[in-house]
C-alpha positions as CSV (number, residue, x, y, z in Angstrom):
1,M,-137.7,-113.9,-95.9
2,K,-141.4,-114.8,-95.6
3,K,-141.5,-113.2,-92.1
4,L,-140.1,-110.0,-93.6
5,I,-142.7,-109.8,-96.3
6,T,-145.5,-110.5,-93.8
7,W,-144.2,-107.7,-91.5
8,V,-144.0,-105.2,-94.4
9,L,-147.6,-106.0,-95.5
10,T,-148.9,-105.6,-91.9
11,L,-147.1,-102.2,-91.6
12,T,-148.6,-101.0,-94.9
13,L,-152.1,-102.0,-93.9
14,F,-151.7,-100.3,-90.5
15,V,-150.6,-97.0,-92.2
16,S,-153.4,-97.2,-94.7
17,C,-156.0,-97.5,-91.8
18,L,-154.5,-94.5,-90.0
19,M,-154.8,-92.4,-93.2
20,V,-158.5,-93.4,-93.7
21,L,-159.3,-92.6,-90.1
22,S,-157.5,-89.3,-90.3
23,G,-159.4,-88.3,-93.5
24,C,-162.8,-89.2,-91.8
25,S,-161.9,-87.1,-88.8
26,A,-160.9,-84.1,-91.0
27,K,-164.2,-84.3,-92.9
28,E,-166.2,-84.4,-89.7
29,N,-164.3,-81.4,-88.2
30,S,-164.7,-79.5,-91.5
31,K,-168.5,-80.2,-91.3
32,Q,-168.7,-79.1,-87.7
33,D,-166.7,-75.9,-88.6
34,Q,-169.3,-75.1,-91.3
35,E,-172.4,-75.6,-89.3
36,P,-172.1,-72.5,-87.1
37,Q,-171.4,-70.5,-90.2
38,N,-174.6,-71.8,-91.8
39,T,-176.6,-71.0,-88.6
40,E,-175.2,-67.5,-88.6
41,G,-176.2,-67.1,-92.2
42,E,-179.7,-68.1,-91.4
43,A,-179.8,-65.6,-88.5
44,Q,-178.6,-62.9,-90.8
45,A,-181.2,-63.7,-93.3
46,E,-183.9,-63.7,-90.6
47,T,-182.8,-60.2,-89.5
48,T,-182.8,-58.9,-93.1
49,D,-186.4,-60.1,-93.5
50,K,-187.6,-57.8,-90.7
51,K,-189.7,-54.9,-91.9
52,N,-188.0,-51.6,-91.1
53,V,-190.7,-49.0,-90.0
54,Y,-190.0,-45.4,-89.1
55,I,-192.5,-43.5,-86.9
56,I,-192.1,-39.8,-87.0
57,T,-193.8,-37.1,-84.9
58,P,-193.2,-33.6,-83.4
59,Y,-195.4,-34.3,-80.4
60,L,-194.1,-37.4,-78.5
61,S,-194.5,-35.5,-75.3
62,S,-198.2,-35.4,-75.8
63,V,-200.0,-38.1,-73.8
64,T,-202.3,-39.2,-76.6
65,T,-199.5,-39.1,-79.3
66,K,-197.3,-41.3,-77.1
67,E,-200.2,-43.7,-76.5
68,M,-200.6,-44.2,-80.3
69,V,-196.8,-44.5,-80.9
70,N,-196.4,-47.0,-78.1
71,Y,-199.3,-49.1,-79.5
72,M,-198.0,-49.1,-83.0
73,Q,-194.4,-49.9,-81.9
74,S,-195.4,-52.9,-79.9
75,S,-197.8,-54.2,-82.5
76,I,-195.3,-53.9,-85.3
77,E,-192.6,-55.6,-83.3
78,E,-195.1,-58.4,-82.6
79,I,-195.3,-59.1,-86.3
80,D,-191.5,-59.2,-86.5
81,G,-190.9,-55.6,-87.5
82,K,-188.1,-53.2,-86.5
83,V,-189.3,-49.8,-85.4
84,T,-187.4,-46.5,-85.2
85,V,-189.2,-43.7,-83.4
86,I,-188.2,-40.1,-84.2
87,D,-189.4,-37.2,-82.1
88,T,-188.7,-33.7,-83.5
89,E,-189.7,-32.2,-80.2
90,G,-192.2,-29.7,-81.5
91,E,-190.1,-28.7,-84.5
92,T,-192.3,-29.1,-87.6
93,A,-189.6,-27.5,-89.8
94,T,-187.3,-30.6,-89.4
95,L,-190.0,-33.1,-90.3
96,A,-189.1,-33.0,-94.0
97,S,-185.4,-33.9,-93.4
98,R,-186.4,-36.7,-91.0
99,V,-188.8,-38.3,-93.6
100,E,-186.0,-37.9,-96.2
101,D,-183.7,-39.8,-93.8
102,A,-186.2,-42.6,-93.6
103,V,-186.3,-42.8,-97.4
104,T,-182.5,-42.8,-97.6
105,A,-182.5,-45.6,-95.1
106,K,-184.8,-47.6,-97.4
107,A,-187.5,-47.9,-94.8
108,D,-190.3,-50.5,-95.6
109,A,-192.9,-48.0,-94.3
110,I,-193.2,-44.6,-92.7
111,V,-195.8,-43.4,-90.2
112,I,-196.3,-39.7,-89.4
113,V,-198.2,-39.0,-86.2
114,S,-200.3,-36.0,-85.2
115,V,-198.9,-33.7,-87.9
116,D,-200.0,-32.0,-91.0
117,P,-198.4,-33.9,-93.9
118,S,-198.0,-30.6,-95.9
119,Y,-194.9,-30.0,-93.9
120,C,-193.2,-32.8,-95.7
121,E,-195.3,-33.2,-98.8
122,E,-192.3,-33.4,-101.2
123,Q,-190.6,-36.0,-99.1
124,I,-193.8,-38.1,-98.8
125,K,-194.0,-38.1,-102.6
126,E,-190.4,-39.1,-102.8
127,A,-191.2,-42.0,-100.5
128,S,-194.2,-43.0,-102.6
129,D,-192.1,-42.9,-105.8
130,A,-189.5,-45.2,-104.1
131,G,-192.3,-47.7,-103.2
132,I,-192.4,-46.8,-99.5
133,P,-195.9,-46.5,-98.2
134,V,-196.6,-43.6,-95.9
135,F,-199.3,-43.9,-93.2
136,G,-200.8,-41.2,-91.1
137,C,-202.1,-41.6,-87.5
138,D,-204.2,-38.7,-86.2
139,A,-202.6,-36.8,-89.0
140,G,-203.8,-35.3,-92.4
141,Y,-204.0,-37.1,-95.7
142,L,-202.4,-36.6,-99.1
143,D,-203.0,-38.6,-102.3
144,T,-199.4,-39.8,-102.2
145,M,-200.0,-41.5,-98.8
146,Q,-201.4,-44.9,-98.2
147,M,-203.9,-43.9,-95.5
148,N,-204.6,-41.8,-92.5
149,A,-206.5,-43.0,-89.4
150,T,-208.1,-40.2,-87.4
151,S,-211.4,-38.9,-86.0
152,D,-213.7,-36.6,-87.9
153,N,-212.2,-33.6,-86.2
154,Y,-214.5,-31.1,-87.8
155,E,-217.5,-32.9,-86.3
156,I,-215.7,-33.2,-83.0
157,G,-215.1,-29.4,-83.0
158,K,-218.7,-28.8,-83.9
159,L,-219.9,-31.3,-81.1
160,I,-217.9,-29.7,-78.3
161,T,-218.6,-26.1,-79.5
162,E,-222.4,-26.6,-79.6
163,Y,-222.2,-28.3,-76.1
164,L,-220.3,-25.3,-74.7
165,F,-222.5,-22.7,-76.3
166,E,-225.6,-24.4,-74.9
167,K,-224.1,-24.4,-71.4
168,I,-223.5,-20.6,-71.6
169,N,-226.9,-19.9,-73.1
170,H,-225.5,-18.8,-76.4
171,T,-224.1,-15.5,-75.0
172,G,-220.9,-14.2,-73.4
173,N,-217.2,-13.7,-73.9
174,I,-214.9,-16.7,-74.7
175,I,-211.2,-17.3,-74.9
176,V,-209.8,-19.7,-77.4
177,L,-206.6,-21.7,-76.7
178,T,-205.6,-23.7,-79.8
179,D,-203.0,-24.7,-82.4
180,R,-204.3,-24.2,-85.9
181,T,-201.2,-25.8,-87.4
182,H,-202.1,-29.2,-86.0
183,P,-204.3,-31.0,-88.6
184,G,-206.9,-32.3,-86.2
185,V,-207.0,-29.2,-83.9
186,G,-207.1,-27.0,-86.9
187,K,-210.3,-28.7,-88.2
188,R,-211.9,-28.4,-84.7
189,T,-211.0,-24.7,-84.6
190,A,-212.5,-24.2,-88.1
191,A,-215.7,-25.8,-86.8
192,L,-215.7,-23.3,-83.9
193,D,-215.4,-20.5,-86.4
194,D,-218.4,-21.8,-88.3
195,V,-220.6,-22.3,-85.2
196,L,-219.6,-18.8,-84.0
197,K,-221.2,-17.3,-87.2
198,E,-224.5,-18.7,-86.0
199,N,-224.1,-17.2,-82.5
200,P,-223.7,-13.5,-82.8
201,D,-224.1,-12.9,-79.0
202,I,-220.9,-14.9,-78.3
203,K,-217.7,-12.9,-78.7
204,V,-214.1,-14.2,-78.9
205,I,-212.1,-11.8,-76.8
206,A,-208.7,-13.6,-77.3
207,E,-207.2,-16.5,-79.2
208,E,-203.9,-17.8,-78.0
209,H,-201.6,-20.2,-79.8
210,V,-200.6,-23.1,-77.5
211,V,-196.9,-24.1,-77.5
212,V,-195.9,-27.8,-77.8
213,P,-194.0,-29.3,-75.9
214,G,-195.4,-28.0,-72.7
215,P,-199.1,-27.4,-73.6
216,I,-200.3,-27.4,-70.0
217,E,-197.7,-24.8,-69.0
218,S,-198.5,-22.8,-72.2
219,G,-202.2,-22.8,-71.5
220,K,-201.7,-21.8,-67.8
221,S,-199.4,-18.9,-68.8
222,S,-201.8,-17.6,-71.4
223,M,-204.7,-17.9,-69.0
224,E,-202.8,-16.1,-66.2
225,S,-202.2,-13.1,-68.6
226,L,-205.8,-13.1,-69.8
227,I,-207.1,-13.1,-66.2
228,L,-205.0,-10.0,-65.5
229,A,-206.2,-8.3,-68.7
230,N,-209.8,-9.1,-67.9
231,P,-210.3,-8.5,-64.1
232,D,-214.0,-7.9,-64.0
233,P,-215.9,-11.0,-62.8
234,D,-218.2,-11.3,-65.9
235,S,-215.5,-10.3,-68.4
236,I,-214.8,-14.0,-69.3
237,T,-217.6,-16.6,-69.7
238,A,-215.8,-19.6,-71.0
239,V,-212.5,-21.1,-72.4
240,W,-212.7,-23.2,-75.5
241,C,-209.6,-25.4,-75.9
242,G,-208.6,-27.3,-79.0
243,W,-207.5,-30.2,-76.8
244,D,-207.3,-31.0,-73.1
245,E,-203.8,-30.0,-72.0
246,P,-204.2,-26.3,-72.4
247,G,-207.6,-26.6,-70.7
248,I,-205.9,-28.3,-67.7
249,G,-203.4,-25.3,-67.5
250,A,-206.2,-22.8,-67.8
251,A,-208.1,-24.5,-65.0
252,Q,-205.0,-24.4,-62.8
253,A,-204.6,-20.7,-63.4
254,L,-208.3,-20.0,-62.6
255,S,-208.1,-22.0,-59.4
256,E,-204.9,-20.2,-58.2
257,A,-206.5,-16.8,-59.1
258,E,-209.7,-17.9,-57.3
259,R,-211.6,-16.9,-60.4
260,E,-215.0,-18.6,-60.4
261,G,-217.9,-18.9,-62.9
262,I,-215.7,-19.6,-66.0
263,V,-216.2,-22.9,-67.7
264,I,-213.7,-24.9,-69.9
265,T,-214.1,-27.6,-72.5
266,G,-211.4,-29.7,-74.2
267,V,-210.9,-32.7,-76.5
268,D,-209.1,-36.0,-76.1
269,A,-210.3,-37.3,-72.7
270,N,-206.9,-36.9,-71.2
271,E,-206.8,-38.8,-67.9
272,Q,-206.1,-35.7,-65.9
273,A,-208.9,-33.8,-67.6
274,V,-211.4,-36.6,-67.0
275,A,-210.4,-36.8,-63.4
276,M,-211.1,-33.1,-63.0
277,I,-214.5,-33.5,-64.7
278,E,-215.5,-36.5,-62.5
279,A,-214.4,-34.6,-59.4
280,G,-216.9,-31.9,-60.2
281,A,-214.2,-29.2,-60.7
282,P,-216.0,-25.9,-61.2
283,S,-214.2,-25.0,-64.4
284,F,-213.5,-28.1,-66.6
285,I,-216.9,-29.3,-67.6
286,A,-216.5,-31.5,-70.7
287,T,-214.1,-33.2,-73.1
288,V,-214.5,-35.5,-76.2
289,K,-213.1,-39.0,-76.0
290,Q,-211.3,-40.1,-79.2
291,D,-210.4,-43.7,-79.7
292,F,-206.6,-43.4,-80.2
293,P,-205.9,-47.1,-79.8
294,A,-208.4,-47.8,-82.6
295,M,-206.6,-45.3,-84.8
296,A,-203.2,-47.0,-84.1
297,K,-204.8,-50.4,-84.8
298,M,-206.2,-49.2,-88.1
299,V,-202.7,-48.2,-89.2
300,V,-201.1,-51.5,-88.1
301,D,-203.8,-53.5,-89.8
302,E,-203.5,-51.7,-93.1
303,M,-199.7,-51.8,-92.9
304,T,-199.8,-55.6,-92.3
305,K,-202.0,-55.9,-95.5
306,V,-199.5,-54.0,-97.5
307,F,-196.6,-56.1,-96.2
308,N,-198.4,-59.3,-97.0
309,G,-199.3,-58.1,-100.5
310,E,-203.0,-57.9,-99.8
311,A,-205.4,-55.4,-101.1
312,A,-205.5,-52.2,-98.9
313,D,-207.8,-49.3,-99.5
314,K,-206.3,-45.8,-99.7
315,G,-207.8,-42.8,-98.0
316,E,-208.9,-41.6,-94.5
317,Y,-210.4,-43.9,-91.8
318,Y,-212.4,-42.5,-88.9
319,A,-212.6,-43.8,-85.3
320,E,-215.6,-43.0,-83.2
321,A,-215.7,-40.1,-80.7
322,T,-218.0,-39.5,-77.7
323,I,-218.5,-36.6,-75.3
324,I,-217.7,-36.9,-71.6
325,D,-219.2,-34.4,-69.1
């Protein structure tokens, strides 16, 4: 009888131990099952904390615009931001809807590049009302925007125009290749208009609108037609270009037509234009170097301040510009 009781107690103790061990194992497994879920949750929270920035431009095909966009994209990603780049491919009419898309997507910031903000004025105000700061880079400025980083384009236009007029001794016939709808180029062309008033012996015989995308091809096509329309050797003295690409195209057309004695100026210090100037090309004589990386840096610096809740000044910021000849 005693042996039976001892055996029953031993069996009971053994079963109890098994239950305790099983319970511990279940708890450990449960804990391990939960850990990956917690890690995933932390990763999701980290992704959610990323600032969502939309960069919108019609002119990504432009060398200088792409330079600014690339700088901003890489710099914003370095501060753990997510960047969406939208190129409307020369269509300014679709800018408003694309800015509205960014507002609907609850962007943390919007940057418009190389474009007049009046094309999307209502949508910029909508973004501002929603607490989304709008930045400009080589664009224009509205009171509903946070800031715009650019050059003093009127002064650049005045600088290159006075340089050109000095080179042609303040007399002759000039061709203008420009785009007055672009905020910066429009201001440069306005400066040309004002300097022309002080130089009555200089006559504009043609002004051609340059198409973007394809400003080099557009400039070349316009120049080819104007060469045919003005065949006399002295009928064209100079070509004033609102930026370098149309000047490159004009220089190509003059070279192919073997038309000499016509000088060209541009703006932006495009790599190809600078190479032509440095090579002593007979037509392309000068450009103005703008500091596009400095503009892009200004935008990222101010955006970082806004994201960090620091004081950031509203308005326009100017980068320096110098002439290259």
